[in-house]
Backbone as JSON, one array per atom type, in Angstrom:
{
  "sequence": "MLKKFKNWFNKNFYNKDAQLRERYLDIKNHDVEINGIKYFLAKAMIPDIPEILGIERSVYGGQTPWDDRAFRSELMRKNDRLYLVLRRNDWLVAFIGCSLNDHTKDCHITNVAVAPNFQNHGLGYFLVTTIIKKARQMEYDKVTLEVRVSNTRAQKLYRDIGFVDNGLKKDYYYNDREDALNMILDITKIG",
  "N": [[0.82, -1.19, 0.0], [1.89, 1.28, 0.85], [3.91, 1.59, -1.06], [2.38, 1.9, -3.39], [1.15, 4.33, -2.81], [3.42, 6.02, -2.67], [4.3, 5.84, -5.35], [2.05, 7.0, -6.65], [2.1, 9.56, -5.48], [4.65, 10.51, -6.29], [4.28, 10.51, -9.05], [2.31, 12.45, -9.4], [3.07, 14.74, -7.93], [5.8, 15.09, -7.65], [8.55, 16.67, -9.11], [9.86, 16.43, -12.47], [12.62, 16.97, -12.82], [13.66, 16.46, -10.28], [13.14, 13.74, -10.09], [14.78, 12.72, -12.15], [17.27, 13.53, -11.18], [17.43, 12.11, -8.75], [17.4, 9.52, -9.73], [19.72, 9.35, -11.41], [21.85, 10.27, -9.88], [22.27, 8.43, -8.02], [24.76, 6.75, -7.59], [26.35, 3.73, -8.08], [28.98, 2.24, -6.44], [31.73, 0.94, -8.16], [33.95, -1.27, -10.05], [36.08, -0.06, -12.61], [37.59, -0.02, -15.84], [40.32, 1.57, -17.16], [42.15, 2.35, -19.84], [43.22, -0.27, -19.78], [43.8, -0.7, -17.11], [42.65, -1.47, -13.87], [40.42, 0.33, -11.81], [38.67, 1.74, -9.0], [35.6, 3.18, -8.91], [33.84, 5.57, -7.1], [31.28, 7.27, -5.23], [32.16, 10.27, -3.73], [32.92, 10.69, -0.25], [32.7, 12.05, 3.1], [34.92, 10.95, 4.67], [36.83, 10.78, 2.64], [37.97, 13.23, 2.28], [40.57, 14.06, 3.47], [42.37, 12.68, 1.75], [41.63, 13.76, -0.72], [42.39, 16.42, -0.32], [45.11, 15.94, -0.13], [45.73, 15.18, -2.76], [45.14, 17.6, -4.03], [47.18, 19.22, -2.85], [49.45, 17.97, -3.94], [49.12, 18.47, -6.62], [48.82, 21.23, -6.88], [51.18, 22.52, -6.06], [51.64, 22.34, -3.23], [49.6, 23.86, -2.26], [46.13, 24.16, -1.27], [43.44, 24.74, -2.97], [40.77, 24.53, -2.16], [39.51, 24.1, 1.11], [39.2, 21.83, 3.95], [36.7, 22.39, 5.12], [35.27, 23.54, 2.98], [35.08, 21.39, 1.15], [33.69, 19.58, 2.77], [31.25, 20.89, 3.08], [30.37, 20.87, 0.42], [30.13, 18.07, -0.07], [28.08, 17.4, 1.6], [25.86, 18.36, 0.4], [23.59, 16.8, -1.1], [21.63, 16.91, -3.09], [22.26, 18.7, -5.15], [24.88, 18.43, -5.87], [27.62, 16.53, -7.11], [30.16, 14.37, -6.48], [32.92, 12.47, -7.37], [35.25, 9.8, -6.87], [38.28, 8.19, -7.83], [39.9, 5.18, -7.21], [42.9, 3.32, -6.8], [44.08, 0.3, -5.91], [43.15, 0.81, -3.29], [44.09, 3.4, -2.89], [43.35, 6.81, -3.17], [43.32, 8.31, -6.22], [42.36, 10.16, -8.03], [39.9, 12.75, -8.5], [36.66, 14.28, -8.99], [34.33, 16.97, -9.1], [31.05, 18.41, -9.21], [28.54, 20.97, -9.61], [25.0, 21.13, -9.78], [22.46, 22.59, -11.6], [19.18, 22.77, -11.83], [17.47, 24.7, -12.87], [18.86, 26.3, -14.77], [19.82, 24.29, -16.26], [22.48, 23.55, -16.14], [25.47, 21.91, -15.67], [28.06, 22.29, -13.66], [31.44, 21.9, -13.55], [33.35, 21.81, -10.77], [35.71, 21.01, -9.56], [38.53, 19.14, -10.53], [41.01, 16.77, -10.35], [44.05, 14.96, -10.69], [46.26, 12.7, -9.26], [49.79, 13.29, -9.47], [51.44, 11.01, -10.25], [49.64, 9.52, -11.66], [48.78, 10.94, -13.78], [48.17, 11.63, -17.26], [47.16, 9.17, -18.01], [44.61, 8.85, -18.76], [42.7, 9.25, -16.77], [41.62, 11.77, -15.99], [40.23, 12.43, -18.33], [38.38, 10.29, -18.33], [36.91, 10.84, -15.95], [35.82, 13.42, -16.47], [34.27, 12.89, -18.77], [32.51, 11.06, -17.67], [31.02, 12.67, -15.92], [29.84, 14.31, -17.85], [28.22, 12.42, -19.17], [26.42, 11.84, -17.08], [25.19, 14.36, -16.84], [23.92, 14.52, -19.31], [22.12, 12.38, -19.08], [20.48, 13.46, -17.18], [19.2, 15.31, -18.62], [20.34, 17.84, -19.04], [21.55, 20.96, -20.45], [24.09, 21.98, -20.79], [27.6, 21.77, -19.95], [29.86, 23.3, -17.84], [32.95, 24.96, -16.95], [35.82, 26.31, -15.21], [39.21, 27.06, -15.93], [42.63, 27.42, -15.19], [44.46, 29.96, -16.9], [47.08, 29.36, -17.38], [47.15, 26.62, -17.41], [47.59, 24.78, -19.76], [47.61, 22.11, -20.56], [45.32, 20.96, -19.38], [43.4, 22.54, -20.65], [43.71, 21.66, -23.3], [42.83, 19.0, -23.04], [40.11, 19.46, -22.34], [39.24, 20.81, -24.65], [39.64, 18.78, -26.54], [37.64, 17.06, -25.75], [35.46, 18.54, -26.44], [34.75, 20.99, -25.38], [34.45, 24.55, -25.58], [35.99, 27.81, -25.66], [34.72, 30.35, -23.53], [34.93, 33.01, -22.72], [36.82, 35.11, -20.39], [37.78, 35.16, -17.01], [38.84, 37.56, -15.04], [41.47, 37.74, -12.64], [40.6, 35.5, -11.16], [41.39, 33.31, -9.5], [41.91, 32.87, -6.11], [44.32, 32.65, -4.52], [46.56, 33.44, -6.09], [45.64, 35.26, -7.88], [45.37, 34.63, -10.56], [44.1, 34.61, -13.92], [41.08, 33.02, -15.15], [40.04, 30.79, -17.65], [36.94, 30.54, -18.99], [34.98, 27.79, -19.89], [32.8, 25.95, -22.05], [30.51, 23.33, -22.8], [28.19, 22.4, -25.05], [25.82, 20.19, -24.58], [23.53, 19.49, -25.84], [23.97, 19.18, -28.44], [25.41, 16.95, -28.85], [25.7, 13.84, -30.33]],
  "CA": [[0.0, 0.0, 0.0], [2.78, 2.44, 0.91], [4.58, 1.69, -2.36], [1.41, 2.47, -4.34], [0.99, 5.74, -2.47], [4.64, 6.7, -3.11], [4.26, 5.94, -6.82], [1.03, 7.98, -7.0], [2.58, 10.86, -5.05], [5.74, 10.91, -7.19], [3.74, 10.76, -10.4], [1.47, 13.64, -9.42], [3.58, 15.91, -7.24], [7.26, 15.15, -7.68], [8.89, 17.2, -10.42], [10.67, 15.57, -13.35], [14.03, 17.2, -12.55], [14.01, 15.76, -9.04], [13.14, 12.31, -10.4], [15.99, 12.42, -12.91], [18.42, 13.7, -10.3], [17.46, 10.99, -7.82], [17.71, 8.3, -10.5], [21.07, 9.3, -11.97], [22.88, 10.58, -8.9], [22.44, 7.25, -7.18], [25.9, 6.07, -8.19], [26.79, 2.49, -7.45], [30.43, 2.09, -6.46], [32.05, -0.22, -8.98], [35.23, -1.32, -10.73], [36.13, 0.42, -14.0], [38.88, -0.23, -16.48], [40.75, 2.73, -17.93], [43.38, 2.02, -20.56], [43.72, -1.57, -19.38], [44.1, -0.76, -15.68], [41.43, -1.45, -13.05], [40.25, 1.34, -10.76], [37.4, 1.66, -8.31], [34.89, 4.46, -8.98], [32.89, 5.68, -6.0], [30.82, 8.59, -4.85], [33.02, 10.8, -2.66], [32.32, 10.79, 1.07], [33.46, 12.89, 4.05], [36.23, 10.38, 5.0], [37.76, 10.93, 1.52], [38.48, 14.6, 2.21], [42.03, 14.19, 3.64], [43.07, 12.23, 0.54], [41.34, 14.75, -1.75], [43.28, 17.55, -0.05], [46.47, 15.49, -0.47], [45.88, 15.3, -4.22], [45.24, 19.04, -4.33], [48.52, 19.69, -2.49], [50.44, 17.44, -4.87], [48.89, 19.05, -7.95], [48.89, 22.68, -6.83], [52.41, 23.0, -5.43], [51.52, 22.47, -1.78], [48.4, 24.63, -1.93], [44.83, 23.51, -1.37], [42.48, 25.79, -3.34], [39.6, 24.37, -1.29], [39.91, 23.5, 2.38], [38.36, 20.75, 4.49], [35.33, 22.88, 5.34], [34.61, 23.72, 1.68], [34.72, 20.05, 0.62], [32.66, 19.01, 3.64], [30.01, 21.56, 2.71], [29.97, 20.36, -0.9], [29.73, 16.66, 0.0], [26.83, 17.28, 2.35], [24.76, 18.8, -0.48], [23.31, 15.58, -1.89], [20.67, 17.13, -4.17], [22.74, 19.52, -6.26], [26.32, 18.23, -6.04], [28.07, 15.16, -7.38], [31.61, 14.23, -6.37], [33.36, 11.09, -7.61], [36.67, 9.52, -6.65], [38.86, 6.98, -8.42], [40.9, 4.56, -6.35], [43.71, 2.23, -7.33], [44.61, -0.42, -4.74], [42.69, 1.54, -2.1], [44.63, 4.76, -2.84], [42.61, 7.77, -3.96], [44.26, 8.81, -7.23], [41.75, 11.23, -8.8], [38.53, 13.1, -8.09], [35.97, 15.33, -9.75], [33.11, 17.43, -8.47], [30.25, 19.33, -10.01], [27.28, 21.48, -9.08], [23.92, 20.87, -10.73], [21.43, 23.62, -11.53], [18.02, 22.34, -12.6], [16.82, 25.84, -13.52], [19.62, 26.7, -15.95], [20.25, 23.05, -16.92], [23.94, 23.66, -16.2], [26.31, 21.08, -14.81], [29.31, 23.06, -13.58], [32.54, 21.16, -12.94], [33.98, 22.69, -9.79], [37.05, 20.5, -9.24], [39.01, 17.88, -11.1], [42.46, 16.66, -10.14], [44.61, 13.61, -10.78], [47.58, 12.63, -8.62], [50.84, 13.38, -10.49], [51.9, 9.71, -10.77], [48.57, 8.91, -12.46], [48.41, 11.82, -14.89], [48.43, 11.16, -18.63], [46.71, 7.79, -18.15], [43.19, 8.87, -19.14], [41.8, 9.37, -15.63], [40.9, 13.04, -16.1], [39.27, 12.25, -19.44], [37.33, 9.39, -17.86], [36.06, 11.52, -14.96], [35.06, 14.5, -17.12], [33.24, 12.31, -19.64], [31.5, 10.44, -16.79], [30.13, 13.76, -15.49], [29.06, 14.71, -19.03], [27.17, 11.4, -19.35], [25.4, 12.06, -16.05], [24.45, 15.58, -17.19], [23.04, 14.18, -20.44], [21.04, 11.55, -18.55], [19.58, 14.33, -16.42], [18.64, 16.2, -19.63], [20.91, 19.16, -18.93], [21.9, 21.54, -21.74], [25.5, 22.34, -20.92], [28.58, 21.53, -18.88], [30.77, 24.44, -17.82], [34.07, 24.88, -16.01], [36.9, 27.29, -15.31], [40.54, 26.47, -15.9], [43.68, 28.44, -15.16], [44.98, 30.27, -18.24], [48.4, 28.73, -17.5], [47.0, 25.16, -17.46], [47.31, 24.47, -21.17], [47.33, 20.67, -20.7], [43.9, 20.75, -19.07], [42.63, 23.18, -21.72], [43.74, 20.77, -24.45], [41.93, 17.89, -22.72], [38.73, 19.93, -22.43], [38.93, 21.07, -26.08], [39.54, 17.47, -27.2], [36.33, 16.51, -25.39], [34.45, 19.33, -27.15], [34.53, 22.29, -24.76], [34.94, 25.73, -26.3], [36.23, 28.97, -24.81], [33.51, 31.15, -23.31], [35.28, 34.22, -21.98], [37.89, 35.11, -19.43], [37.44, 35.72, -15.7], [40.04, 38.21, -14.55], [41.83, 37.59, -11.22], [39.62, 34.53, -10.65], [41.9, 32.43, -8.45], [42.12, 33.64, -4.89], [45.66, 32.66, -3.94], [47.56, 34.15, -6.9], [44.93, 36.22, -8.76], [45.48, 34.24, -11.97], [42.85, 34.61, -14.68], [40.51, 31.73, -15.51], [39.36, 30.66, -18.92], [35.64, 29.9, -18.84], [34.76, 26.89, -21.02], [31.44, 25.42, -22.08], [30.2, 22.24, -23.72], [26.76, 22.31, -25.33], [25.57, 18.76, -24.71], [22.34, 19.25, -26.64], [24.43, 18.94, -29.83], [26.19, 15.71, -28.89], [24.86, 12.78, -30.9]],
  "C": [[0.86, 1.26, 0.0], [3.49, 2.65, -0.42], [3.66, 2.31, -3.4], [1.23, 3.96, -4.09], [2.21, 6.55, -2.92], [4.65, 6.89, -4.62], [3.26, 7.0, -7.26], [1.52, 9.39, -6.67], [3.67, 11.37, -6.0], [5.23, 11.27, -8.57], [3.02, 12.09, -10.46], [2.1, 14.9, -8.83], [5.09, 16.11, -7.33], [7.68, 15.66, -9.04], [9.87, 16.29, -11.17], [12.16, 15.72, -13.05], [14.49, 16.44, -11.3], [14.05, 14.25, -9.28], [14.41, 11.92, -11.15], [17.22, 12.5, -12.02], [18.55, 12.5, -9.36], [17.9, 9.71, -8.53], [19.18, 8.24, -10.91], [22.18, 9.69, -11.01], [23.09, 9.45, -7.91], [23.52, 6.38, -7.81], [26.22, 4.81, -7.4], [28.3, 2.42, -7.56], [30.76, 0.83, -7.25], [33.45, -0.12, -9.6], [35.07, -0.78, -12.15], [37.51, 0.11, -14.55], [39.17, 0.97, -17.37], [42.1, 2.42, -18.53], [44.04, 0.74, -20.03], [44.06, -1.73, -17.91], [42.81, -0.63, -14.9], [41.52, -0.39, -11.95], [38.89, 1.1, -10.11], [36.78, 3.04, -8.31], [33.85, 4.49, -7.86], [32.44, 7.12, -5.85], [31.68, 9.05, -3.68], [32.23, 10.93, -1.37], [33.23, 11.62, 1.97], [34.82, 12.27, 4.39], [37.27, 10.47, 3.87], [38.47, 12.28, 1.53], [39.99, 14.71, 2.46], [42.81, 13.75, 2.4], [42.83, 13.19, -0.63], [42.26, 15.96, -1.56], [44.73, 17.19, -0.36], [46.72, 15.57, -1.97], [45.98, 16.76, -4.61], [46.64, 19.57, -4.02], [49.56, 19.23, -3.51], [50.31, 18.06, -6.27], [49.14, 20.56, -7.97], [50.07, 23.21, -6.01], [52.29, 23.25, -3.94], [50.29, 23.25, -1.33], [47.15, 23.75, -1.98], [43.81, 24.61, -1.68], [41.2, 25.74, -2.5], [40.08, 23.71, 0.0], [38.91, 22.43, 2.81], [36.91, 21.19, 4.6], [34.58, 23.05, 4.02], [34.19, 22.37, 1.1], [33.61, 19.42, 1.46], [31.29, 19.6, 3.29], [29.48, 21.03, 1.37], [29.43, 18.93, -0.81], [28.43, 16.46, 0.77], [25.62, 17.7, 1.51], [24.46, 17.68, -1.47], [22.43, 15.84, -3.11], [21.2, 17.92, -5.36], [24.26, 19.47, -6.42], [26.58, 16.76, -6.33], [29.59, 15.17, -7.36], [31.95, 12.75, -6.51], [34.85, 10.98, -7.33], [37.04, 8.25, -7.4], [39.94, 6.48, -7.48], [41.63, 3.47, -7.12], [44.37, 1.57, -6.13], [44.36, 0.35, -3.44], [43.29, 2.94, -1.93], [43.78, 5.66, -3.71], [43.59, 8.43, -4.92], [43.68, 9.95, -8.08], [40.36, 11.52, -8.26], [37.98, 14.18, -9.01], [34.73, 15.72, -8.97], [32.36, 18.37, -9.39], [29.03, 19.8, -9.22], [26.24, 21.35, -10.18], [22.82, 21.9, -10.53], [20.27, 23.22, -12.43], [17.38, 23.49, -13.38], [17.53, 26.26, -14.8], [20.07, 25.5, -16.78], [21.76, 23.04, -17.14], [24.57, 22.73, -15.18], [27.67, 21.77, -14.81], [30.37, 22.25, -12.85], [33.32, 22.12, -12.05], [35.42, 22.29, -9.51], [37.32, 19.26, -10.08], [40.52, 17.87, -10.9], [42.85, 15.19, -10.15], [46.0, 13.65, -10.14], [48.67, 12.59, -9.69], [51.29, 12.04, -11.08], [50.88, 9.03, -11.66], [48.11, 9.81, -13.6], [48.84, 11.22, -16.21], [48.11, 9.67, -18.81], [45.22, 7.71, -18.45], [42.22, 9.04, -17.99], [40.99, 10.66, -15.67], [39.84, 12.97, -17.19], [38.09, 11.4, -18.99], [36.37, 10.12, -16.91], [35.21, 12.62, -15.61], [33.96, 13.92, -18.0], [32.17, 11.58, -18.83], [30.51, 11.5, -16.31], [29.26, 14.23, -16.67], [27.93, 13.72, -19.29], [26.06, 11.57, -18.33], [24.55, 13.29, -16.39], [23.49, 15.31, -18.36], [21.86, 13.33, -19.97], [20.01, 12.39, -17.81], [18.94, 15.4, -17.32], [19.07, 17.65, -19.43], [21.32, 19.64, -20.32], [23.4, 21.74, -21.91], [26.3, 21.89, -19.7], [29.57, 22.69, -18.98], [31.88, 24.19, -16.81], [34.97, 26.08, -16.19], [38.22, 26.54, -15.23], [41.56, 27.61, -15.91], [44.2, 28.7, -16.59], [46.34, 29.62, -18.45], [48.31, 27.21, -17.67], [46.61, 24.72, -18.87], [47.04, 22.98, -21.4], [45.86, 20.37, -20.44], [43.03, 21.36, -20.17], [42.58, 22.29, -22.96], [42.8, 19.58, -24.24], [40.48, 18.33, -22.91], [38.34, 20.21, -23.88], [38.8, 19.76, -26.86], [38.18, 16.82, -26.93], [35.21, 17.27, -26.1], [34.12, 20.67, -26.51], [35.08, 23.39, -25.64], [35.11, 26.87, -25.29], [34.96, 29.8, -24.72], [33.82, 32.36, -22.43], [36.37, 34.0, -20.95], [37.38, 35.73, -18.13], [38.73, 36.25, -15.1], [40.22, 37.98, -13.04], [40.94, 36.57, -10.5], [40.13, 33.74, -9.45], [42.4, 33.24, -7.27], [43.59, 33.76, -4.5], [46.67, 33.46, -4.76], [46.96, 35.11, -7.93], [45.08, 35.89, -10.24], [44.1, 34.27, -12.63], [42.4, 33.18, -14.95], [39.87, 31.82, -16.88], [38.05, 29.93, -18.64], [35.41, 29.05, -20.08], [33.37, 26.28, -20.9], [31.34, 24.3, -23.11], [28.69, 22.17, -23.84], [26.42, 20.85, -25.57], [24.25, 18.44, -25.44], [22.72, 18.89, -28.07], [25.29, 17.69, -29.96], [25.27, 14.59, -29.33], [24.84, 11.52, -30.16]]
}
């Protein structure tokens, strides 16, 4: 009886965006193979934060653009955030995060980082394309992100995936005031 009521309630009162979000953000942790190597893909959780910060430090020259509190706040927002981690032999080696806006149909990638020893192995590509697939499943229109103007390797990856430049944000990064290149991918045009 309760199941019938839930189905009736969801059909009549629950909005479509919420249904899609609930359906596609329910990530099942599972093994994945990337370029012939097995990894474990999981939804990020609070206990992952120290390792996430460790990757940030290793990638950003000892700096952590986001602190423990910022990641904790993001991970607690279950309805409009999605954070994924990749593990190899129980070591966190890469992560990605995004914010989801049902009103603008924008999936905004907030963070992506790969531990230095695992760079150039397809992990960044895998994570970004996984987020794009989720955004498409949720019937979003676009995926956006910012990238440092000095990070030409990341820009090349994003352009190879299909992102295009969408303006410059002056003095965007807090710690060194570096400009950010805003990039966008129109996923309504992907076949």
